[in-house]
C-alpha positions in Angstrom: 26.8 8.1 31.6 26.5 6.0 28.1 23.7 6.4 25.5 22.3 4.8 22.6 20.1 6.8 19.9 17.5 5.3 18.0 16.1 7.0 14.6 13.3 5.7 13.0 12.4 7.2 9.0 8.5 6.9 9.4 6.0 8.1 6.2 5.3 11.1 8.1 8.3 12.0 9.9 11.6 11.1 11.6 11.6 10.3 15.3 14.8 10.2 17.4 15.0 8.7 20.8 17.9 8.8 23.4 18.0 6.0 25.6 20.6 5.7 28.6 22.4 2.9 29.7 20.1 1.7 32.3 16.7 1.9 29.3 15.8 4.5 30.6 14.2 7.1 27.6 15.9 10.2 28.0 14.6 12.7 25.1 12.6 11.9 22.5 11.9 14.3 19.4 10.4 14.1 15.5 10.4 16.2 12.6 8.2 15.5 9.5 8.4 15.7 5.9 5.8 15.8 2.9 4.3 12.5 0.9 3.7 13.5 -2.8 1.3 11.6 -4.8 2.0 12.6 -8.2 -0.8 10.1 -9.9 -3.6 8.2 -8.3 -2.1 5.0 -6.5 1.1 7.1 -6.4 3.4 7.5 -3.3 6.6 9.3 -3.3 9.3 11.4 -1.1 12.5 13.0 -1.6 15.0 11.1 0.5 17.0 14.4 0.8 14.0 15.4 2.9 14.6 12.2 5.4 18.1 13.3 5.5 17.3 17.2 6.4 14.9 16.2 8.8 17.3 13.4 10.3 20.0 16.4 10.3 17.5 18.6 12.6 16.1 15.8 14.8 19.6 15.0 16.1 21.0 18.4 16.3 17.8 19.4 18.1 17.6 16.4 20.6 21.4 17.0 21.5 21.2 20.7 22.5 17.9 21.1 23.6 18.8 18.3 26.1 22.3 19.5 26.6 23.7 16.1 25.8 27.2 15.6 25.6 28.0 14.1 22.3 31.0 12.3 23.2 28.7 9.7 25.7 26.3 8.7 22.6 28.1 5.3 21.9 25.7 4.1 19.5 23.3 5.3 16.8 20.9 2.7 14.9 18.0 2.9 12.7 14.5 1.5 12.2 12.8 2.5 8.8 9.7 2.0 6.3 10.0 -1.2 4.5 10.4 -1.9 0.8 10.2 1.9 -0.3 13.2 2.2 -2.9 16.1 4.9 -3.1 17.5 4.8 -6.7 21.0 6.2 -6.4 24.1 6.5 -9.8 27.4 5.8 -9.7 28.4 8.9 -8.0 25.4 8.0 -5.1 23.3 10.9 -6.3 19.2 10.3 -6.1 18.0 10.0 -9.5 14.1 10.2 -9.2 12.0 10.6 -5.6 12.0 7.4 -3.7 8.7 5.1 -4.1 7.3 4.0 -1.4 6.0 1.0 0.3 2.3 2.1 0.0 2.8 3.1 -3.6 0.4 0.8 -5.9 1.5 1.4 -9.6 3.4 -2.0 -9.6 0.6 -4.1 -10.3 1.9 -5.2 -13.9 5.2 -6.1 -12.4 3.9 -8.5 -10.1 2.8 -10.7 -12.2 5.7 -9.9 -14.8 7.6 -11.4 -11.8 5.2 -14.5 -11.2 5.8 -15.3 -15.5 9.6 -15.5 -15.0 9.7 -17.0 -11.6 6.9 -19.5 -12.4 4.5 -19.1 -10.0 4.0 -18.5 -6.3 5.1 -21.6 -5.2 8.6 -21.1 -6.6 8.7 -17.7 -5.6 8.1 -18.5 -1.7 10.5 -21.1 -1.9 13.2 -18.8 -3.2 12.5 -15.5 -1.5 9.4 -16.8 1.2 7.2 -14.0 -0.1 4.3 -13.6 -2.6 4.8 -10.9 -5.4 3.3 -7.5 -3.9 2.9 -3.9 -5.2 4.2 -2.7 -2.0 7.7 -4.9 -2.5 11.1 -3.4 -3.5 11.6 -5.9 -6.7 8.3 -4.7 -8.6 9.6 -1.2 -8.0 13.0 -1.9 -9.6 11.1 -3.7 -12.9 9.0 -0.5 -13.1 11.9 1.5 -13.7 13.0 -0.7 -15.9 9.6 -0.9 -17.7 8.6 3.2 -17.6 12.0 5.0 -16.9 14.7 3.6 -19.1 17.0 6.3 -18.6 16.9 6.6 -15.3 17.0 2.7 -15.0 20.5 2.8 -17.2 21.5 5.1 -14.4 21.1 2.7 -12.0 23.9 2.0 -9.3 22.6 0.7 -6.1 19.2 0.5 -4.4 18.7 1.1 -0.7 16.0 1.6 1.4 15.1 4.6 3.8 17.0 4.1 6.6 20.0 2.7 4.9 20.4 5.5 2.7 20.3 7.7 6.2 22.8 5.5 7.6 25.1 5.9 4.2 24.8 9.6 4.6 25.9 9.3 8.3 29.2 6.5 8.0 29.8 6.8 4.2 29.0 2.8 4.1 26.7 0.9 1.9 24.7 -2.0 3.3 21.1 -3.2 4.4 20.5 -5.7 6.9 18.7 -8.7 6.8 15.4 -7.9 8.1 14.8 -5.0 5.8 16.4 -7.2 2.9 13.8 -9.8 3.2 11.5 -7.6 2.5 12.9 -6.4 -0.6 11.4 -10.0 -3.1 15.1 -10.4 -3.7 16.5 -11.8 -0.4 17.1 -15.8 0.2 15.8 -15.5 3.6 16.9 -18.8 4.4 20.2 -18.5 3.5 20.4 -14.8 4.8 21.6 -13.2 1.4 20.4 -12.1 -2.2 18.8 -14.8 -4.1 21.2 -15.2 -7.2 18.4 -17.4 -9.0 15.7 -14.7 -8.4 18.1 -12.2 -9.8 18.7 -13.8 -12.6 15.1 -14.7 -13.3 14.4 -11.0 -13.3 17.6 -10.6 -15.3 18.9 -8.0 -12.8 22.5 -7.2 -11.6 23.6 -8.7 -8.2 26.0 -5.5 -7.8 22.5 -2.7 -7.7 21.8 -4.5 -4.5 24.2 -3.5 -1.2 26.3 -6.0 1.1 23.7 -7.8 3.6 24.4 -7.1 7.2 23.2 -8.3 10.7 21.3 -5.8 12.6 23.6 -5.5 15.1 26.9 -5.0 13.3 28.8 -2.0 13.5 29.3 -0.6 10.0 32.0 2.2 10.8 32.1 5.4 13.1 29.8 9.2 12.6 32.2 11.1 9.4 33.5 14.3 10.4 31.1 15.9 7.8 28.1 14.0 9.5 29.0 15.0 12.7 29.3 18.5 11.7 26.2 18.5 10.1 24.2 16.2 13.0 25.9 17.2 15.9 26.9 13.7 16.7 30.8 13.2 17.6 33.0 11.2 15.3 33.4 8.8 18.0 30.0 7.4 18.3 29.3 4.0 16.4 26.7 3.0 13.9 25.0 0.0 14.3 23.1 -1.2 10.7 19.2 -1.4 12.6 16.1 -3.2 11.1 13.0 -3.0 9.6 9.9 -1.0 11.5 8.1 -3.8 12.3 11.1 -6.2 13.3 12.2 -2.9 15.3 8.2 -2.2 16.9 8.8 -6.0 17.6 11.7 -6.0 19.6 10.2 -2.6 21.6 7.3 -4.8 22.3 9.0 -7.7 24.0 8.6 -9.8 20.6 11.9 -11.7 20.8 11.3 -15.4 21.7 8.8 -17.9 20.4 5.2 -18.2 21.7 4.9 -14.5 21.7 2.7 -12.3 19.5 2.3 -8.5 18.4 -1.0 -7.5 17.1 -1.0 -3.8 15.9 -4.0 -1.6 15.7 -1.5 1.6 13.8 -3.1 3.3 11.0 -2.4 -0.1 9.3 -2.9 -3.4 11.2 0.0 -5.8 12.1 0.4 -9.4 13.1 3.4 -10.3 14.2 5.3 -14.1 15.6 8.5 -14.5 16.4 9.4 -18.1 15.3 13.0 -20.1 15.1 12.0 -21.8 11.8 11.9 -20.6 8.1 8.7 -22.0 7.4 7.3 -20.0 4.5 4.1 -20.1 3.3 4.1 -21.7 0.0 1.0 -19.8 -0.9 1.8 -16.4 -0.3 -0.6 -15.2 2.1 1.5 -14.6 5.3 5.0 -12.7 5.2 8.2 -14.5 6.1 11.0 -12.0 7.2 14.7 -12.5 9.1 14.0 -10.8 12.6 16.4 -8.0 13.7 17.3 -10.3 16.8 20.1 -13.0 15.0 18.9 -16.0 13.9 15.6 -15.4 14.2 12.4 -15.0 12.1 9.2 -13.6 12.2 5.8 -14.0 10.4 3.3 -11.2 9.4 0.3 -10.4 8.4 -0.8 -6.8 6.9 -3.7 -5.2 7.8 -3.8 -1.8 5.2 -6.3 -0.2 6.8 -6.7 -0.5 10.7 -6.7 2.6 12.6 -7.0 4.5 9.3 -10.6 3.0 9.0 -11.5 4.5 12.0 -10.0 7.6 11.4 -11.5 8.0 8.0 -15.1 7.2 9.7 -14.3 9.8 12.2 -13.7 12.7 9.6 -15.5 11.8 6.5 -18.4 9.6 7.5 -19.2 11.8 11.0 -17.8 15.2 9.3 -15.3 15.2 12.9 -18.5 15.9 15.6 -17.5 13.2 17.6 -14.3 12.6 19.5 -12.7 9.3 20.2 -14.1 9.1 23.8 -18.0 9.9 22.3 -17.4 7.7 19.4 -16.4 4.5 22.0 -19.2 5.4 24.0 -21.8 5.0 21.2 -20.3 1.5 20.3 -19.7 0.3 23.4 -23.5 0.8 23.8 -24.1 -1.5 20.8 -24.2 -5.4 21.3 -21.3 -7.4 20.0 -22.0 -8.2 16.7 -23.4 -4.9 16.0 -26.7 -6.8 15.5 -25.5 -8.1 12.0 -23.3 -5.0 10.4 -20.2 -6.2 9.1 -17.5 -4.1 7.9 -14.9 -4.7 5.2 -11.9 -2.8 6.5 -10.3 -2.5 2.5 -10.5 1.4 1.9 -7.2 1.2 -0.1 -6.8 -3.1 -1.1 -5.7 -5.5 1.2 -2.3 -7.4 1.7 -2.7 -10.5 4.3 -4.4 -12.8 3.0 -5.7 -11.6 0.1 -2.9 -9.3 -1.6 -6.0 -7.7 -3.3 -5.1 -4.0 -4.5 -8.6 -4.1 -6.1 -10.2 -4.6 -2.7 -12.5 -2.3 -1.6 -14.8 -1.2 1.9 -17.7 -2.3 2.5 -20.6 -2.2 4.8 -23.0 -5.3 4.7 -26.3 -6.2 6.2 -27.5 -2.8 7.1 -30.9 -1.9 8.2 -33.1 0.5 9.1 -32.4 -0.5 12.8 -28.5 0.4 12.6 -27.8 3.6 13.9 -24.5 5.3 14.5 -23.5 3.4 16.8 -23.8 0.5 15.1 -21.5 1.4 12.5 -18.9 2.5 14.6 -18.6 -0.9 16.3 -18.6 -2.5 13.3 -15.8 -0.6 12.0 -13.9 -2.1 15.0 -14.9 -5.3 15.1 -14.0 -5.5 11.1 -10.5 -4.6 11.6 -10.0 -7.3 14.4 -11.4 -9.5 12.2 -8.5 -8.6 9.5 -6.4 -9.2 12.3 -7.7 -12.6 13.1 -7.2 -13.6 9.6 -3.7 -13.1 9.7 -3.4 -14.6 13.4 -5.0 -17.8 12.1 -2.8 -18.0 9.0 0.0 -17.7 11.8 -1.1 -20.5 13.7 -1.7 -22.7 10.6 1.9 -22.8 10.0 2.2 -24.7 13.4 3.4 -21.3 15.1 2.9 -22.1 18.8 1.0 -18.9 20.5 1.3 -18.2 24.6 0.7 -14.8 24.7 -0.5 -11.8 22.6 0.2 -8.1 22.9 -2.1 -5.8 21.3 -0.4 -2.0 20.7 -1.3 0.7 18.3 -3.2 3.8 19.2 -6.3 1.6 18.5 -5.2 -0.5 22.1 -5.9 2.6 24.1 -9.5 2.3 23.6 -10.9 -0.5 26.4 -13.7 -1.3 24.0 -11.6 -2.1 21.2 -9.0 -4.2 23.4 -12.3 -6.2 24.6 -13.4 -6.6 20.6 -10.2 -8.1 19.6 -9.8 -10.3 22.8 -13.9 -11.5 21.8 -12.8 -12.0 18.1 -9.9 -13.4 19.2 -10.8 -15.5 21.2 -7.6 -15.3 23.5 -6.4 -13.5 26.4 -5.2 -10.5 25.3 -1.8 -7.9 27.1 -1.2 -4.6 27.1 2.5 -3.4 27.4 4.0 0.1 29.1 5.8 1.0 26.2 4.1 3.1 23.7 7.0 4.7 21.7 7.2 2.3 19.1 10.1 1.9 16.5 12.4 4.2 16.9 12.2 2.4 21.1 13.3 -0.8 19.5 16.2 0.7 17.3 17.6 2.4 20.2 18.2 -1.2 21.8 19.8 -2.4 18.6 22.0 0.1 18.8 23.1 -0.8 22.5 23.0 -4.9 22.1 25.6 -3.8 18.6 28.0 -1.5 20.4 28.0 -3.7 24.3 25.7 -1.1 26.3 23.4 -4.1 26.6 24.8 -7.6 26.6 22.1 -8.8 25.0 18.5 -8.6 23.6 16.9 -10.7 26.1 18.1 -9.3 29.3 17.5 -5.8 28.2 13.9 -6.0 26.5 12.4 -8.5 29.6 13.6 -5.6 31.8 12.1 -2.9 30.2 8.8 -4.3 28.8 6.5 -4.8 30.9 2.8 -6.4 30.8 0.6 -3.9 32.5 -2.6 -5.6 31.8 -4.4 -8.4 30.7 -7.8 -8.4 29.1 -10.1 -11.8 28.8 -12.8 -12.6 26.5 -15.8 -13.0 27.5 -17.7 -16.2 26.6 -20.5 -15.1 25.6 -19.3 -12.5 22.3 -16.7 -15.2 21.8 -19.5 -17.2 20.4 -21.2 -15.0 18.6 -18.2 -13.3 16.7 -17.4 -17.4 15.7 -20.6 -16.9 13.6 -20.0 -13.5 12.2 -16.4 -14.1 11.4 -17.4 -16.8 9.1 -19.9 -14.2 7.3 -17.0 -12.2 7.3 -14.7 -14.2 5.8 -16.9 -15.7 3.3 -17.9 -11.7 1.9 -14.4 -11.1 0.5 -14.5 -14.6 -1.7 -18.7 -13.4 -2.9 -17.0 -9.6 -3.9 -13.8 -10.0 -5.4 -15.1 -10.3 -8.8 -17.0 -7.0 -8.5 -14.2 -5.5 -7.0 -12.8 -6.0 -10.2 -15.5 -5.1 -12.0 -15.2 -1.7 -10.0 -11.8 -1.1 -11.2 
């Protein structure tokens, strides 16, 4: 029996998933770590915490399940995008990693636009807008605010790349993650010399660019002793968490879209064409599937909005079943109550860190169920924003697959189908990016012949949800109100700041 191991370096935990040569999940494990917020809007982690958790989660998975480590053919990785690991010439950590959710770099984003010459030029060079979460603004922040640390800077890695380095001793960054740094020419599949020049950054600070299925080497003897892996295990480059999650959801060929109701919301569409949005409203990244791309929109507070409502508005007095029951008793449209899910700013389509959550249209007739349902509707409206931008870029959509914790709610499934005006598919896989990373490991090492054959075998549609015509019409009117609210309020958001 041969095994493939997927390791996901997430924001709250490392997750490991072991898959056999038939694609069956043999074992799963996870190990958490802390998130530091030294100042408002900051989010940092110690990369050594990721490494310690990775060692433990691998060692425990092997020992607790009595796995012969020599049978683990390959390991690959998924990881949080954009989060920056700064290393010195000895490959030692200079300071805590600045995470994707950190918003300290607004001034650096403005600096990037000024240096490059606006959004259209930026989209031409790197296919994406300058956002606080991306990697390049973090490097500029280090230069502008911690010059002594910047002088020490030898290499910039992302979280999974650091763990891969600790296992292999080799530096690198795969294309799907490099595309999210704002330093990579997505179309040319390499670092953008012009972009680096305009930002006055040395190209040498970035590691070699890899394909997700590249084998970078075996596990070192030292790492084998620390993790319980064998030195015969091949190390495969891996991919960004959204790319791995897309593989695990079957988004590997044109026409398929993934919409996620996780803590944050994501809409991903695979495409064979590198068509960047000149206005930078939607992301274009290289896929972990070779010679492929994906467009992506992000809602920063999707399931997080629902969680906030449950905990802060209702003091955890209702469980999820009760919340769904009360929301289901309210008619589509929540009798005019509209929610903007911008609790922590927004990314797509507005790219506005100052945006804030809003309940609009509150009247004396609105009860608790209206607020619950309006939160669900507001998040699905936000996802629709991304879906419509993807359609506007000429991407043909044949199927929309809904995943994430919110997709477990039959009511939210129906709301999303009605707001999209499209049939929604539910699939049999809930494991997330670690599942995709295990598939990448298997394809890279030759355990699986290719992505399509194994993914089509493993990922199945188990349910479809049809939109209700009456609700579609109602939501079409409500969506116009929803879309207009941001334009009406965006200056007021800045005043609040």
